[in-house]
C-alpha positions in Angstrom: -0.2 -0.5 0.0 1.4 3.6 -0.9 1.4 6.1 1.3 0.8 9.7 0.9 -1.1 12.7 1.3 -4.5 12.7 0.0 -5.3 16.2 1.2 -3.7 20.1 2.7 -5.4 21.7 5.1 -4.7 25.1 5.9 -4.7 26.5 9.9 -6.9 28.3 10.7 -8.9 24.7 10.8 -12.1 24.3 10.2 -14.6 21.6 11.8 -16.3 21.2 8.1 -12.8 20.9 6.5 -11.4 18.8 9.2 -14.9 16.4 8.8 -13.9 16.6 5.1 -10.3 15.6 4.7 -10.7 12.9 7.0 -14.4 11.2 5.3 -12.5 11.1 1.9 -9.1 9.5 3.3 -10.4 7.3 5.1 -12.6 6.5 1.8 -9.7 6.5 0.0 -11.4 9.6 -2.5 -10.2 12.1 -3.9 -12.3 15.6 -2.3 -11.9 16.7 -6.3 -12.1 20.2 -5.5 -11.1 23.5 -7.5 -8.7 26.0 -5.9 -10.5 28.5 -4.2 -11.5 32.1 -5.7 -9.4 34.9 -3.9 -12.3 36.9 -2.5 -12.9 39.7 -3.2 -11.7 42.9 -1.9 -12.4 46.6 -2.0 -9.4 48.0 -4.6 -10.8 51.4 -3.8 -11.0 51.5 0.1 -7.6 53.9 0.2 -9.2 56.5 -1.9 -12.2 56.1 0.6 -10.0 55.7 4.1 -6.1 57.2 3.5 -4.1 55.6 6.0 -0.9 55.5 6.2 0.1 51.8 6.6 3.2 50.4 8.8 4.0 46.1 8.1 6.1 44.8 10.5 7.3 41.3 10.2 11.1 39.2 9.9 9.4 36.8 7.4 10.2 38.3 3.4 7.3 36.2 1.8 5.1 37.5 4.9 5.7 40.9 4.1 5.4 40.7 -0.2 2.0 38.9 1.1 0.8 41.4 3.4 2.1 44.2 1.2 0.5 43.1 -2.0 -3.2 42.5 -0.1 -3.0 46.4 0.9 -1.2 47.3 -2.6 -4.8 45.1 -4.3 -6.9 47.9 -1.3 -4.7 50.7 -3.5 -2.7 51.6 0.0 1.0 52.1 -0.4 2.5 50.4 2.7 6.2 50.9 4.2 7.9 47.6 5.8 10.5 46.7 8.8 11.5 43.2 10.0 11.8 43.7 13.7 10.7 45.7 16.4 13.6 48.1 16.7 12.6 48.9 13.3 9.3 49.3 14.0 10.1 52.7 16.7 12.9 53.8 14.1 9.8 54.5 11.9 7.6 56.0 13.9 10.6 58.3 14.6 10.7 59.8 11.3 6.7 59.8 10.6 3.5 58.8 12.6 0.9 55.9 11.0 -2.3 55.3 11.7 -2.5 51.6 11.6 1.0 49.0 12.3 0.3 45.3 11.5 2.8 43.6 14.0 4.3 40.2 13.6 4.7 38.8 17.4 7.7 37.1 16.8 10.3 38.5 15.7 14.3 38.7 16.2 15.6 42.2 18.1 12.2 42.8 19.7 8.5 40.7 19.7 5.9 42.7 18.8 4.9 41.8 22.6 7.6 44.0 23.6 7.4 46.6 20.6 4.1 47.1 21.4 5.1 48.1 25.4 7.2 50.9 24.1 5.2 52.0 21.1 1.8 52.7 24.1 4.5 53.7 26.5 6.6 56.3 23.7 3.3 57.7 21.9 0.8 57.4 24.5 -2.2 59.0 23.0 -0.6 60.0 19.5 0.0 56.2 19.1 -1.1 54.0 16.2 -3.5 51.2 16.0 -1.0 48.2 16.9 -2.6 44.8 15.1 -1.1 41.8 16.2 -0.2 39.3 13.0 0.8 35.3 14.2 0.7 32.1 13.8 -0.6 30.9 17.4 -4.5 30.7 17.8 -5.1 29.2 21.0 -6.7 30.2 24.0 -4.6 33.0 26.2 -2.7 34.4 23.2 -5.6 36.7 21.9 -5.1 38.1 25.1 -1.8 37.9 25.3 -1.5 40.6 22.6 -4.3 43.4 23.9 -2.7 43.2 27.5 0.6 44.3 25.4 -0.7 46.7 24.2 -2.4 45.5 20.9 -5.6 47.3 19.5 -6.5 43.9 17.3 -5.3 40.0 16.8 -5.1 38.6 13.6 -4.1 35.0 12.7 -2.0 33.3 9.6 -2.8 32.5 7.2 -3.7 36.5 6.7 -7.0 36.3 4.5 -7.5 39.5 2.6 -11.1 40.0 3.7 -10.1 40.2 7.2 -7.4 42.7 6.7 -9.7 44.9 5.0 -12.6 44.4 8.0 -9.4 45.2 10.1 -8.5 49.0 8.5 -12.3 49.8 8.3 -12.6 48.9 12.4 -9.3 50.6 13.1 -8.5 53.5 10.4 -11.7 55.0 11.2 -10.6 55.3 13.9 -8.0 56.7 13.7 -8.6 59.5 10.9 -11.2 61.0 13.5 
């Protein structure tokens, strides 16, 4: 009997998706799915809700994916690779929203959030945690560090759009 991969499930795992994959694997059949279509995003969001965005992640692939999502919505985005660079970028110019990976070298996202809150106080940008950690307590840990919201990897375009609408409106008021 040959051993192979019968399906791929992406995080965050959804119950129905897991059930379908297990059923197909035990029955020895393929799910026969097409590649899911990319969700449509509002390509005019940046013109209606102009924001200065900073994306912080030490993984070049994650930076590129985040940049593409934001560019599809019409945004330009600055990118840095660690928490120290976030602080340096904030010294040069203000941002409305920072997407902040929690696990970075030099200074992780938690410490970066604490420092941004301490140094910029009420003038600080909105901080959005971006993490592969989706365990109970991870969201609370991010919020306790001073972040405003939390999204998990793999990042979904619609989720980014929702975050921008939720926090961008508050930043521009």
